[in-house]
All heavy atoms as a GROMACS GRO file, in nm:
protein
  584
    1MET      N    1  -0.232  -1.764   0.159
    1MET     CA    2  -0.240  -1.624   0.129
    1MET      C    3  -0.100  -1.562   0.141
    1MET      O    4  -0.031  -1.585   0.238
    1MET     CB    5  -0.336  -1.553   0.225
    1MET     CG    6  -0.341  -1.404   0.202
    1MET     SD    7  -0.444  -1.312   0.316
    1MET     CE    8  -0.604  -1.367   0.262
    2ILE      N    9  -0.064  -1.482   0.043
    2ILE     CA   10   0.065  -1.412   0.044
    2ILE      C   11   0.039  -1.265   0.073
    2ILE      O   12  -0.037  -1.200   0.001
    2ILE     CB   13   0.139  -1.429  -0.090
    2ILE    CG1   14   0.161  -1.577  -0.119
    2ILE    CG2   15   0.271  -1.353  -0.088
    2ILE    CD1   16   0.215  -1.605  -0.257
    3VAL      N   17   0.102  -1.215   0.180
    3VAL     CA   18   0.078  -1.079   0.226
    3VAL      C   19   0.210  -1.004   0.236
    3VAL      O   20   0.305  -1.054   0.294
    3VAL     CB   21   0.009  -1.079   0.365
    3VAL    CG1   22  -0.015  -0.937   0.415
    3VAL    CG2   23  -0.120  -1.158   0.362
    4GLU      N   24   0.213  -0.885   0.180
    4GLU     CA   25   0.326  -0.793   0.201
    4GLU      C   26   0.283  -0.697   0.311
    4GLU      O   27   0.187  -0.622   0.295
    4GLU     CB   28   0.357  -0.716   0.072
    4GLU     CG   29   0.457  -0.605   0.090
    4GLU     CD   30   0.589  -0.649   0.150
    4GLU    OE1   31   0.659  -0.731   0.087
    4GLU    OE2   32   0.622  -0.602   0.260
    5MET      N   33   0.354  -0.702   0.424
    5MET     CA   34   0.307  -0.633   0.544
    5MET      C   35   0.367  -0.494   0.566
    5MET      O   36   0.327  -0.425   0.660
    5MET     CB   37   0.338  -0.719   0.668
    5MET     CG   38   0.281  -0.857   0.661
    5MET     SD   39   0.130  -0.888   0.749
    5MET     CE   40   0.144  -0.806   0.900
    6HIS      N   41   0.463  -0.452   0.484
    6HIS     CA   42   0.528  -0.324   0.511
    6HIS      C   43   0.577  -0.262   0.382
    6HIS      O   44   0.681  -0.302   0.329
    6HIS     CB   45   0.645  -0.344   0.608
    6HIS     CG   46   0.701  -0.217   0.660
    6HIS    ND1   47   0.672  -0.168   0.786
    6HIS    CD2   48   0.785  -0.127   0.605
    6HIS    CE1   49   0.738  -0.055   0.804
    6HIS    NE2   50   0.808  -0.029   0.695
    7CYS      N   51   0.503  -0.165   0.329
    7CYS     CA   52   0.540  -0.097   0.204
    7CYS      C   53   0.526   0.053   0.220
    7CYS      O   54   0.432   0.100   0.283
    7CYS     CB   55   0.447  -0.142   0.091
    7CYS     SG   56   0.468  -0.311   0.044
    8HIS      N   57   0.618   0.125   0.157
    8HIS     CA   58   0.612   0.270   0.155
    8HIS      C   59   0.584   0.316   0.013
    8HIS      O   60   0.623   0.253  -0.083
    8HIS     CB   61   0.745   0.330   0.202
    8HIS     CG   62   0.777   0.298   0.343
    8HIS    ND1   63   0.813   0.393   0.434
    8HIS    CD2   64   0.782   0.180   0.411
    8HIS    CE1   65   0.837   0.336   0.552
    8HIS    NE2   66   0.819   0.207   0.539
    9THR      N   67   0.517   0.431   0.001
    9THR     CA   68   0.485   0.488  -0.130
    9THR      C   69   0.550   0.625  -0.143
    9THR      O   70   0.576   0.693  -0.043
    9THR     CB   71   0.333   0.503  -0.148
    9THR    OG1   72   0.286   0.606  -0.060
    9THR    CG2   73   0.260   0.373  -0.123
   10SER      N   74   0.575   0.665  -0.268
   10SER     CA   75   0.637   0.796  -0.290
   10SER      C   76   0.542   0.910  -0.254
   10SER      O   77   0.588   1.022  -0.228
   10SER     CB   78   0.683   0.808  -0.435
   10SER     OG   79   0.575   0.796  -0.525
   11GLU      N   80   0.413   0.884  -0.247
   11GLU     CA   81   0.318   0.989  -0.209
   11GLU      C   82   0.339   1.037  -0.065
   11GLU      O   83   0.316   1.154  -0.036
   11GLU     CB   84   0.173   0.941  -0.223
   11GLU     CG   85   0.125   0.926  -0.364
   11GLU     CD   86   0.148   0.789  -0.424
   11GLU    OE1   87   0.229   0.710  -0.369
   11GLU    OE2   88   0.085   0.759  -0.525
   12HIS      N   89   0.378   0.946   0.024
   12HIS     CA   90   0.380   0.982   0.166
   12HIS      C   91   0.507   0.944   0.241
   12HIS      O   92   0.516   0.970   0.361
   12HIS     CB   93   0.259   0.921   0.237
   12HIS     CG   94   0.130   0.967   0.181
   12HIS    ND1   95   0.084   1.096   0.194
   12HIS    CD2   96   0.037   0.903   0.106
   12HIS    CE1   97  -0.031   1.109   0.131
   12HIS    NE2   98  -0.062   0.993   0.077
   13SER      N   99   0.605   0.884   0.175
   13SER     CA  100   0.731   0.848   0.240
   13SER      C  101   0.847   0.886   0.148
   13SER      O  102   0.858   0.833   0.036
   13SER     CB  103   0.737   0.698   0.271
   13SER     OG  104   0.643   0.663   0.370
   14SER      N  105   0.933   0.974   0.196
   14SER     CA  106   1.043   1.023   0.113
   14SER      C  107   1.145   0.915   0.079
   14SER      O  108   1.223   0.931  -0.015
   14SER     CB  109   1.113   1.141   0.182
   14SER     OG  110   1.169   1.099   0.305
   15CYS      N  111   1.143   0.803   0.149
   15CYS     CA  112   1.237   0.694   0.122
   15CYS      C  113   1.191   0.605   0.005
   15CYS      O  114   1.265   0.518  -0.038
   15CYS     CB  115   1.258   0.609   0.246
   15CYS     SG  116   1.108   0.525   0.302
   16SER      N  117   1.072   0.628  -0.045
   16SER     CA  118   1.018   0.546  -0.154
   16SER      C  119   1.020   0.622  -0.285
   16SER      O  120   1.000   0.743  -0.289
   16SER     CB  121   0.875   0.504  -0.122
   16SER     OG  122   0.822   0.429  -0.230
   17HIS      N  123   1.044   0.547  -0.393
   17HIS     CA  124   1.045   0.605  -0.527
   17HIS      C  125   0.940   0.541  -0.616
   17HIS      O  126   0.947   0.553  -0.738
   17HIS     CB  127   1.184   0.592  -0.589
   17HIS     CG  128   1.290   0.657  -0.508
   17HIS    ND1  129   1.304   0.793  -0.499
   17HIS    CD2  130   1.385   0.604  -0.428
   17HIS    CE1  131   1.405   0.823  -0.419
   17HIS    NE2  132   1.455   0.710  -0.374
   18VAL      N  133   0.843   0.473  -0.557
   18VAL     CA  134   0.738   0.407  -0.634
   18VAL      C  135   0.602   0.459  -0.588
   18VAL      O  136   0.577   0.475  -0.469
   18VAL     CB  137   0.746   0.252  -0.620
   18VAL    CG1  138   0.723   0.206  -0.479
   18VAL    CG2  139   0.651   0.184  -0.715
   19THR      N  140   0.516   0.487  -0.686
   19THR     CA  141   0.382   0.535  -0.651
   19THR      C  142   0.298   0.419  -0.598
   19THR      O  143   0.326   0.302  -0.627
   19THR     CB  144   0.311   0.596  -0.773
   19THR    OG1  145   0.287   0.492  -0.868
   19THR    CG2  146   0.390   0.709  -0.833
   20ALA      N  147   0.196   0.453  -0.526
   20ALA     CA  148   0.105   0.350  -0.474
   20ALA      C  149   0.042   0.272  -0.588
   20ALA      O  150   0.027   0.149  -0.579
   20ALA     CB  151  -0.002   0.414  -0.386
   21LEU      N  152   0.006   0.340  -0.695
   21LEU     CA  153  -0.056   0.273  -0.809
   21LEU      C  154   0.038   0.168  -0.869
   21LEU      O  155  -0.001   0.054  -0.890
   21LEU     CB  156  -0.096   0.377  -0.914
   21LEU     CG  157  -0.178   0.328  -1.032
   21LEU    CD1  158  -0.310   0.268  -0.986
   21LEU    CD2  159  -0.201   0.440  -1.130
   22ASP      N  160   0.163   0.205  -0.893
   22ASP     CA  161   0.260   0.108  -0.945
   22ASP      C  162   0.286  -0.004  -0.846
   22ASP      O  163   0.300  -0.120  -0.883
   22ASP     CB  164   0.391   0.177  -0.981
   22ASP     CG  165   0.383   0.260  -1.107
   22ASP    OD1  166   0.291   0.236  -1.189
   22ASP    OD2  167   0.469   0.348  -1.125
   23LEU      N  168   0.295   0.032  -0.718
   23LEU     CA  169   0.324  -0.066  -0.614
   23LEU      C  170   0.218  -0.176  -0.607
   23LEU      O  171   0.250  -0.295  -0.608
   23LEU     CB  172   0.337   0.004  -0.479
   23LEU     CG  173   0.371  -0.084  -0.359
   23LEU    CD1  174   0.508  -0.147  -0.375
   23LEU    CD2  175   0.364  -0.001  -0.232
   24VAL      N  176   0.090  -0.137  -0.603
   24VAL     CA  177  -0.014  -0.239  -0.590
   24VAL      C  178  -0.026  -0.321  -0.718
   24VAL      O  179  -0.052  -0.442  -0.712
   24VAL     CB  180  -0.150  -0.180  -0.547
   24VAL    CG1  181  -0.140  -0.116  -0.408
   24VAL    CG2  182  -0.206  -0.082  -0.647
   25ARG      N  183  -0.007  -0.259  -0.832
   25ARG     CA  184  -0.012  -0.335  -0.958
   25ARG      C  185   0.101  -0.438  -0.963
   25ARG      O  186   0.079  -0.554  -0.999
   25ARG     CB  187  -0.001  -0.240  -1.077
   25ARG     CG  188  -0.129  -0.166  -1.107
   25ARG     CD  189  -0.111  -0.072  -1.224
   25ARG     NE  190  -0.236  -0.008  -1.261
   25ARG     CZ  191  -0.242   0.101  -1.335
   25ARG    NH1  192  -0.132   0.158  -1.381
   25ARG    NH2  193  -0.359   0.154  -1.364
   26ARG      N  194   0.222  -0.396  -0.928
   26ARG     CA  195   0.336  -0.489  -0.928
   26ARG      C  196   0.318  -0.601  -0.827
   26ARG      O  197   0.351  -0.716  -0.853
   26ARG     CB  198   0.465  -0.414  -0.897
   26ARG     CG  199   0.510  -0.322  -1.007
   26ARG     CD  200   0.637  -0.252  -0.968
   26ARG     NE  201   0.669  -0.143  -1.056
   26ARG     CZ  202   0.775  -0.065  -1.042
   26ARG    NH1  203   0.858  -0.085  -0.942
   26ARG    NH2  204   0.798   0.032  -1.128
   27ALA      N  205   0.265  -0.566  -0.710
   27ALA     CA  206   0.242  -0.668  -0.607
   27ALA      C  207   0.144  -0.773  -0.657
   27ALA      O  208   0.168  -0.893  -0.643
   27ALA     CB  209   0.190  -0.602  -0.479
   28CYS      N  210   0.036  -0.730  -0.715
   28CYS     CA  211  -0.066  -0.822  -0.766
   28CYS      C  212  -0.008  -0.910  -0.876
   28CYS      O  213  -0.029  -1.031  -0.878
   28CYS     CB  214  -0.187  -0.745  -0.814
   28CYS     SG  215  -0.327  -0.850  -0.857
   29GLU      N  216   0.066  -0.849  -0.968
   29GLU     CA  217   0.127  -0.924  -1.078
   29GLU      C  218   0.226  -1.029  -1.028
   29GLU      O  219   0.245  -1.132  -1.093
   29GLU     CB  220   0.198  -0.829  -1.174
   29GLU     CG  221   0.103  -0.743  -1.254
   29GLU     CD  222   0.173  -0.630  -1.329
   29GLU    OE1  223   0.298  -0.620  -1.320
   29GLU    OE2  224   0.103  -0.551  -1.394
   30SER      N  225   0.288  -1.005  -0.913
   30SER     CA  226   0.388  -1.099  -0.860
   30SER      C  227   0.327  -1.210  -0.775
   30SER      O  228   0.400  -1.295  -0.723
   30SER     CB  229   0.493  -1.024  -0.779
   30SER     OG  230   0.438  -0.979  -0.657
   31GLY      N  231   0.195  -1.208  -0.757
   31GLY     CA  232   0.130  -1.315  -0.682
   31GLY      C  233   0.091  -1.279  -0.541
   31GLY      O  234   0.031  -1.360  -0.470
   32ILE      N  235   0.125  -1.159  -0.497
   32ILE     CA  236   0.083  -1.115  -0.364
   32ILE      C  237  -0.068  -1.094  -0.367
   32ILE      O  238  -0.124  -1.050  -0.466
   32ILE     CB  239   0.158  -0.986  -0.325
   32ILE    CG1  240   0.306  -1.020  -0.304
   32ILE    CG2  241   0.098  -0.920  -0.203
   32ILE    CD1  242   0.395  -0.899  -0.284
   33GLN      N  243  -0.135  -1.127  -0.256
   33GLN     CA  244  -0.280  -1.119  -0.250
   33GLN      C  245  -0.331  -1.006  -0.162
   33GLN      O  246  -0.446  -0.964  -0.174
   33GLN     CB  247  -0.336  -1.253  -0.202
   33GLN     CG  248  -0.300  -1.364  -0.298
   33GLN     CD  249  -0.312  -1.501  -0.235
   33GLN    OE1  250  -0.284  -1.519  -0.118
   33GLN    NE2  251  -0.355  -1.597  -0.315
   34THR      N  252  -0.246  -0.958  -0.072
   34THR     CA  253  -0.280  -0.848   0.017
   34THR      C  254  -0.156  -0.764   0.040
   34THR      O  255  -0.047  -0.819   0.057
   34THR     CB  256  -0.332  -0.900   0.154
   34THR    OG1  257  -0.449  -0.979   0.132
   34THR    CG2  258  -0.366  -0.786   0.249
   35ILE      N  259  -0.174  -0.633   0.042
   35ILE     CA  260  -0.062  -0.543   0.068
   35ILE      C  261  -0.104  -0.444   0.176
   35ILE      O  262  -0.219  -0.401   0.180
   35ILE     CB  263  -0.017  -0.472  -0.061
   35ILE    CG1  264   0.117  -0.403  -0.043
   35ILE    CG2  265  -0.123  -0.377  -0.113
   35ILE    CD1  266   0.180  -0.357  -0.173
   36VAL      N  267  -0.010  -0.411   0.264
   36VAL     CA  268  -0.036  -0.313   0.369
   36VAL      C  269   0.054  -0.192   0.342
   36VAL      O  270   0.176  -0.204   0.345
   36VAL     CB  271  -0.008  -0.369   0.509
   36VAL    CG1  272  -0.046  -0.268   0.616
   36VAL    CG2  273  -0.081  -0.501   0.531
   37LEU      N  274  -0.008  -0.078   0.314
   37LEU     CA  275   0.068   0.045   0.293
   37LEU      C  276   0.100   0.106   0.429
   37LEU      O  277   0.009   0.140   0.505
   37LEU     CB  278  -0.013   0.143   0.208
   37LEU     CG  279  -0.058   0.092   0.071
   37LEU    CD1  280  -0.137   0.200  -0.002
   37LEU    CD2  281   0.060   0.044  -0.012
   38THR      N  282   0.228   0.115   0.462
   38THR     CA  283   0.271   0.160   0.595
   38THR      C  284   0.364   0.279   0.582
   38THR      O  285   0.481   0.274   0.618
   38THR     CB  286   0.343   0.045   0.669
   38THR    OG1  287   0.448  -0.005   0.585
   38THR    CG2  288   0.249  -0.066   0.704
   39ASP      N  289   0.312   0.387   0.528
   39ASP     CA  290   0.394   0.507   0.510
   39ASP      C  291   0.429   0.570   0.643
   39ASP      O  292   0.366   0.546   0.746
   39ASP     CB  293   0.320   0.607   0.421
   39ASP     CG  294   0.323   0.566   0.275
   39ASP    OD1  295   0.433   0.541   0.223
   39ASP    OD2  296   0.215   0.558   0.213
   40HIS      N  297   0.532   0.656   0.640
   40HIS     CA  298   0.577   0.727   0.760
   40HIS      C  299   0.473   0.830   0.803
   40HIS      O  300   0.440   0.921   0.727
   40HIS     CB  301   0.710   0.799   0.733
   40HIS     CG  302   0.823   0.707   0.703
   40HIS    ND1  303   0.898   0.648   0.802
   40HIS    CD2  304   0.873   0.664   0.586
   40HIS    CE1  305   0.990   0.572   0.747
   40HIS    NE2  306   0.978   0.579   0.615
   41HIS      N  307   0.421   0.813   0.922
   41HIS     CA  308   0.331   0.911   0.984
   41HIS      C  309   0.210   0.947   0.897
   41HIS      O  310   0.161   1.059   0.900
   41HIS     CB  311   0.407   1.038   1.023
   41HIS     CG  312   0.522   1.010   1.112
   41HIS    ND1  313   0.507   0.982   1.246
   41HIS    CD2  314   0.656   1.000   1.086
   41HIS    CE1  315   0.625   0.958   1.299
   41HIS    NE2  316   0.717   0.967   1.204
   42TYR      N  317   0.164   0.850   0.820
   42TYR     CA  318   0.045   0.873   0.737
   42TYR      C  319  -0.031   0.742   0.727
   42TYR      O  320   0.027   0.637   0.700
   42TYR     CB  321   0.082   0.920   0.596
   42TYR     CG  322  -0.040   0.954   0.514
   42TYR    CD1  323  -0.099   1.078   0.524
   42TYR    CD2  324  -0.098   0.860   0.430
   42TYR    CE1  325  -0.213   1.110   0.452
   42TYR    CE2  326  -0.211   0.889   0.356
   42TYR     CZ  327  -0.268   1.014   0.368
   42TYR     OH  328  -0.381   1.044   0.296
   43GLN      N  329  -0.161   0.748   0.748
   43GLN     CA  330  -0.246   0.630   0.730
   43GLN      C  331  -0.347   0.659   0.620
   43GLN      O  332  -0.425   0.755   0.628
   43GLN     CB  333  -0.318   0.592   0.859
   43GLN     CG  334  -0.391   0.460   0.842
   43GLN     CD  335  -0.422   0.395   0.975
   43GLN    OE1  336  -0.386   0.445   1.081
   43GLN    NE2  337  -0.487   0.282   0.969
   44TRP      N  338  -0.345   0.576   0.517
   44TRP     CA  339  -0.438   0.591   0.404
   44TRP      C  340  -0.580   0.570   0.453
   44TRP      O  341  -0.608   0.479   0.532
   44TRP     CB  342  -0.404   0.488   0.297
   44TRP     CG  343  -0.274   0.513   0.227
   44TRP    CD1  344  -0.148   0.497   0.276
   44TRP    CD2  345  -0.258   0.558   0.092
   44TRP    NE1  346  -0.056   0.530   0.181
   44TRP    CE2  347  -0.120   0.567   0.067
   44TRP    CE3  348  -0.348   0.592  -0.009
   44TRP    CZ2  349  -0.068   0.609  -0.055
   44TRP    CZ3  350  -0.296   0.633  -0.131
   44TRP    CH2  351  -0.158   0.641  -0.152
   45SER      N  352  -0.672   0.652   0.405
   45SER     CA  353  -0.812   0.638   0.442
   45SER      C  354  -0.877   0.526   0.360
   45SER      O  355  -0.826   0.487   0.255
   45SER     CB  356  -0.888   0.770   0.417
   45SER     OG  357  -0.902   0.791   0.277
   46GLU      N  358  -0.990   0.480   0.408
   46GLU     CA  359  -1.066   0.377   0.335
   46GLU      C  360  -1.103   0.426   0.195
   46GLU      O  361  -1.099   0.351   0.098
   46GLU     CB  362  -1.191   0.338   0.413
   46GLU     CG  363  -1.163   0.259   0.540
   46GLU     CD  364  -1.102   0.123   0.512
   46GLU    OE1  365  -1.142   0.056   0.414
   46GLU    OE2  366  -1.011   0.083   0.588
   47GLU      N  367  -1.138   0.553   0.186
   47GLU     CA  368  -1.175   0.611   0.056
   47GLU      C  369  -1.056   0.612  -0.040
   47GLU      O  370  -1.070   0.581  -0.158
   47GLU     CB  371  -1.230   0.753   0.074
   47GLU     CG  372  -1.362   0.760   0.147
   47GLU     CD  373  -1.346   0.751   0.300
   47GLU    OE1  374  -1.233   0.770   0.353
   47GLU    OE2  375  -1.447   0.721   0.366
   48GLU      N  376  -0.938   0.649   0.011
   48GLU     CA  377  -0.818   0.649  -0.072
   48GLU      C  378  -0.783   0.508  -0.120
   48GLU      O  379  -0.744   0.489  -0.235
   48GLU     CB  380  -0.698   0.706   0.005
   48GLU     CG  381  -0.706   0.854   0.030
   48GLU     CD  382  -0.594   0.902   0.119
   48GLU    OE1  383  -0.577   0.845   0.230
   48GLU    OE2  384  -0.523   0.994   0.078
   49LEU      N  385  -0.796   0.410  -0.031
   49LEU     CA  386  -0.766   0.271  -0.067
   49LEU      C  387  -0.863   0.220  -0.173
   49LEU      O  388  -0.822   0.152  -0.267
   49LEU     CB  389  -0.769   0.182   0.057
   49LEU     CG  390  -0.665   0.212   0.164
   49LEU    CD1  391  -0.683   0.117   0.282
   49LEU    CD2  392  -0.524   0.205   0.110
   50ALA      N  393  -0.990   0.253  -0.157
   50ALA     CA  394  -1.090   0.210  -0.256
   50ALA      C  395  -1.063   0.274  -0.391
   50ALA      O  396  -1.071   0.208  -0.495
   50ALA     CB  397  -1.231   0.246  -0.207
   51ASP      N  398  -1.026   0.402  -0.391
   51ASP     CA  399  -0.995   0.472  -0.516
   51ASP      C  400  -0.870   0.412  -0.580
   51ASP      O  401  -0.866   0.392  -0.702
   51ASP     CB  402  -0.975   0.621  -0.488
   51ASP     CG  403  -0.946   0.698  -0.614
   51ASP    OD1  404  -1.029   0.694  -0.708
   51ASP    OD2  405  -0.839   0.762  -0.622
   52LEU      N  406  -0.769   0.382  -0.500
   52LEU     CA  407  -0.647   0.320  -0.550
   52LEU      C  408  -0.676   0.185  -0.613
   52LEU      O  409  -0.629   0.155  -0.723
   52LEU     CB  410  -0.546   0.307  -0.437
   52LEU     CG  411  -0.414   0.239  -0.468
   52LEU    CD1  412  -0.339   0.310  -0.579
   52LEU    CD2  413  -0.329   0.231  -0.340
   53SER      N  414  -0.756   0.105  -0.547
   53SER     CA  415  -0.793  -0.027  -0.600
   53SER      C  416  -0.868  -0.014  -0.732
   53SER      O  417  -0.842  -0.086  -0.828
   53SER     CB  418  -0.878  -0.101  -0.497
   53SER     OG  419  -0.909  -0.230  -0.543
   54ARG      N  420  -0.958   0.083  -0.739
   54ARG     CA  421  -1.034   0.106  -0.862
   54ARG      C  422  -0.942   0.149  -0.976
   54ARG      O  423  -0.947   0.097  -1.086
   54ARG     CB  424  -1.141   0.212  -0.837
   54ARG     CG  425  -1.230   0.242  -0.958
   54ARG     CD  426  -1.315   0.366  -0.939
   54ARG     NE  427  -1.241   0.485  -0.902
   54ARG     CZ  428  -1.165   0.558  -0.985
   54ARG    NH1  429  -1.150   0.521  -1.111
   54ARG    NH2  430  -1.102   0.666  -0.941
   55ARG      N  431  -0.854   0.246  -0.948
   55ARG     CA  432  -0.764   0.297  -1.052
   55ARG      C  433  -0.665   0.191  -1.100
   55ARG      O  434  -0.626   0.189  -1.216
   55ARG     CB  435  -0.687   0.419  -1.002
   55ARG     CG  436  -0.774   0.542  -0.989
   55ARG     CD  437  -0.697   0.667  -0.952
   55ARG     NE  438  -0.630   0.656  -0.823
   55ARG     CZ  439  -0.499   0.672  -0.804
   55ARG    NH1  440  -0.419   0.701  -0.904
   55ARG    NH2  441  -0.447   0.662  -0.682
   56ALA      N  442  -0.626   0.101  -1.011
   56ALA     CA  443  -0.532  -0.005  -1.046
   56ALA      C  444  -0.600  -0.120  -1.119
   56ALA      O  445  -0.532  -0.208  -1.172
   56ALA     CB  446  -0.462  -0.057  -0.921
   57ALA      N  447  -0.732  -0.121  -1.121
   57ALA     CA  448  -0.810  -0.229  -1.184
   57ALA      C  449  -0.768  -0.365  -1.131
   57ALA      O  450  -0.742  -0.458  -1.205
   57ALA     CB  451  -0.796  -0.223  -1.337
   58LEU      N  452  -0.764  -0.373  -0.998
   58LEU     CA  453  -0.722  -0.496  -0.932
   58LEU      C  454  -0.834  -0.599  -0.928
   58LEU      O  455  -0.952  -0.562  -0.923
   58LEU     CB  456  -0.677  -0.465  -0.789
   58LEU     CG  457  -0.557  -0.371  -0.777
   58LEU    CD1  458  -0.538  -0.327  -0.634
   58LEU    CD2  459  -0.431  -0.439  -0.830
   59PRO      N  460  -0.798  -0.727  -0.926
   59PRO     CA  461  -0.903  -0.829  -0.910
   59PRO      C  462  -0.968  -0.817  -0.773
   59PRO      O  463  -0.909  -0.764  -0.678
   59PRO     CB  464  -0.827  -0.962  -0.924
   59PRO     CG  465  -0.684  -0.930  -0.910
   59PRO     CD  466  -0.666  -0.785  -0.939
   60GLU      N  467  -1.088  -0.865  -0.762
   60GLU     CA  468  -1.165  -0.852  -0.638
   60GLU      C  469  -1.098  -0.915  -0.516
   60GLU      O  470  -1.114  -0.868  -0.405
   60GLU     CB  471  -1.304  -0.913  -0.658
   60GLU     CG  472  -1.394  -0.882  -0.542
   60GLU     CD  473  -1.534  -0.845  -0.586
   60GLU    OE1  474  -1.552  -0.796  -0.699
   60GLU    OE2  475  -1.623  -0.867  -0.505
   61PHE      N  476  -1.020  -1.022  -0.536
   61PHE     CA  477  -0.957  -1.091  -0.423
   61PHE      C  478  -0.842  -1.010  -0.362
   61PHE      O  479  -0.806  -1.031  -0.247
   61PHE     CB  480  -0.904  -1.229  -0.464
   61PHE     CG  481  -0.785  -1.224  -0.556
   61PHE    CD1  482  -0.657  -1.207  -0.507
   61PHE    CD2  483  -0.802  -1.236  -0.693
   61PHE    CE1  484  -0.548  -1.203  -0.592
   61PHE    CE2  485  -0.694  -1.232  -0.780
   61PHE     CZ  486  -0.566  -1.215  -0.728
   62PHE      N  487  -0.784  -0.917  -0.437
   62PHE     CA  488  -0.667  -0.843  -0.390
   62PHE      C  489  -0.710  -0.737  -0.289
   62PHE      O  490  -0.798  -0.657  -0.315
   62PHE     CB  491  -0.595  -0.776  -0.507
   62PHE     CG  492  -0.460  -0.720  -0.470
   62PHE    CD1  493  -0.347  -0.799  -0.478
   62PHE    CD2  494  -0.447  -0.590  -0.426
   62PHE    CE1  495  -0.223  -0.748  -0.443
   62PHE    CE2  496  -0.323  -0.537  -0.391
   62PHE     CZ  497  -0.211  -0.617  -0.400
   63GLN      N  498  -0.644  -0.736  -0.172
   63GLN     CA  499  -0.679  -0.641  -0.066
   63GLN      C  500  -0.566  -0.541  -0.046
   63GLN      O  501  -0.448  -0.577  -0.048
   63GLN     CB  502  -0.700  -0.713   0.067
   63GLN     CG  503  -0.820  -0.803   0.071
   63GLN     CD  504  -0.837  -0.863   0.209
   63GLN    OE1  505  -0.742  -0.881   0.284
   63GLN    NE2  506  -0.960  -0.893   0.243
   64ILE      N  507  -0.604  -0.416  -0.023
   64ILE     CA  508  -0.510  -0.312   0.017
   64ILE      C  509  -0.551  -0.265   0.156
   64ILE      O  510  -0.665  -0.223   0.176
   64ILE     CB  511  -0.511  -0.193  -0.080
   64ILE    CG1  512  -0.493  -0.238  -0.224
   64ILE    CG2  513  -0.401  -0.094  -0.040
   64ILE    CD1  514  -0.514  -0.127  -0.326
   65LEU      N  515  -0.460  -0.276   0.250
   65LEU     CA  516  -0.486  -0.235   0.388
   65LEU      C  517  -0.395  -0.118   0.424
   65LEU      O  518  -0.292  -0.097   0.359
   65LEU     CB  519  -0.463  -0.352   0.484
   65LEU     CG  520  -0.542  -0.479   0.456
   65LEU    CD1  521  -0.500  -0.590   0.552
   65LEU    CD2  522  -0.691  -0.453   0.464
   66ALA      N  523  -0.430  -0.046   0.528
   66ALA     CA  524  -0.351   0.068   0.573
   66ALA      C  525  -0.291   0.042   0.710
   66ALA      O  526  -0.359  -0.005   0.801
   66ALA     CB  527  -0.438   0.193   0.578
   67GLY      N  528  -0.163   0.070   0.721
   67GLY     CA  529  -0.093   0.071   0.847
   67GLY      C  530  -0.023   0.206   0.857
   67GLY      O  531  -0.051   0.296   0.779
   68GLN      N  532   0.069   0.218   0.951
   68GLN     CA  533   0.142   0.344   0.964
   68GLN      C  534   0.271   0.318   1.039
   68GLN      O  535   0.273   0.248   1.140
   68GLN     CB  536   0.057   0.445   1.041
   68GLN     CG  537   0.121   0.580   1.051
   68GLN     CD  538   0.034   0.680   1.124
   68GLN    OE1  539   0.083   0.782   1.170
   68GLN    NE2  540  -0.095   0.654   1.139
   69GLU      N  541   0.380   0.372   0.987
   69GLU     CA  542   0.508   0.362   1.057
   69GLU      C  543   0.527   0.491   1.136
   69GLU      O  544   0.515   0.601   1.081
   69GLU     CB  545   0.624   0.345   0.960
   69GLU     CG  546   0.756   0.327   1.029
   69GLU     CD  547   0.868   0.291   0.934
   69GLU    OE1  548   0.846   0.214   0.839
   69GLU    OE2  549   0.979   0.341   0.956
   70VAL      N  550   0.556   0.476   1.265
   70VAL     CA  551   0.575   0.594   1.350
   70VAL      C  552   0.708   0.582   1.422
   70VAL      O  553   0.759   0.472   1.445
   70VAL     CB  554   0.461   0.610   1.452
   70VAL    CG1  555   0.328   0.637   1.384
   70VAL    CG2  556   0.450   0.490   1.542
   71ASP      N  557   0.765   0.695   1.459
   71ASP     CA  558   0.886   0.697   1.540
   71ASP      C  559   0.846   0.704   1.687
   71ASP      O  560   0.745   0.765   1.722
   71ASP     CB  561   0.970   0.821   1.508
   71ASP     CG  562   1.021   0.819   1.365
   71ASP    OD1  563   1.052   0.708   1.315
   71ASP    OD2  564   1.032   0.926   1.304
   72THR      N  565   0.927   0.642   1.771
   72THR     CA  566   0.902   0.649   1.916
   72THR      C  567   1.024   0.709   1.985
   72THR      O  568   1.134   0.713   1.929
   72THR     CB  569   0.873   0.509   1.974
   72THR    OG1  570   0.986   0.425   1.952
   72THR    CG2  571   0.749   0.447   1.910
   73ALA      N  572   1.005   0.753   2.106
   73ALA     CA  573   1.112   0.820   2.180
   73ALA      C  574   1.218   0.724   2.230
   73ALA      O  575   1.329   0.766   2.262
   73ALA     CB  576   1.053   0.898   2.296
   74ASP      N  577   1.188   0.595   2.239
   74ASP     CA  578   1.286   0.501   2.295
   74ASP      C  579   1.381   0.462   2.192
   74ASP      O  580   1.454   0.423   2.140
   74ASP     CB  581   1.220   0.380   2.356
   74ASP     CG  582   1.129   0.307   2.261
   74ASP    OD1  583   1.042   0.372   2.204
   74ASP    OD2  584   1.144   0.186   2.247
   0.00000   0.00000   0.00000
């Protein structure tokens, strides 16, 4: 299994210039099987992930998971 564990989207991270829709489509086309969206201080909901998967017309095996990048005081 090929997994991309840390991706940002333009919807929720100012450092990214790619939409979630383009990101997951490109990941799938490149052979990645699972992607974890880890935007800054934002965690995608299950409903958002399901809608994204539907809109991207991804194969059933492709998974989109949600993580979150946070800043710490240390």
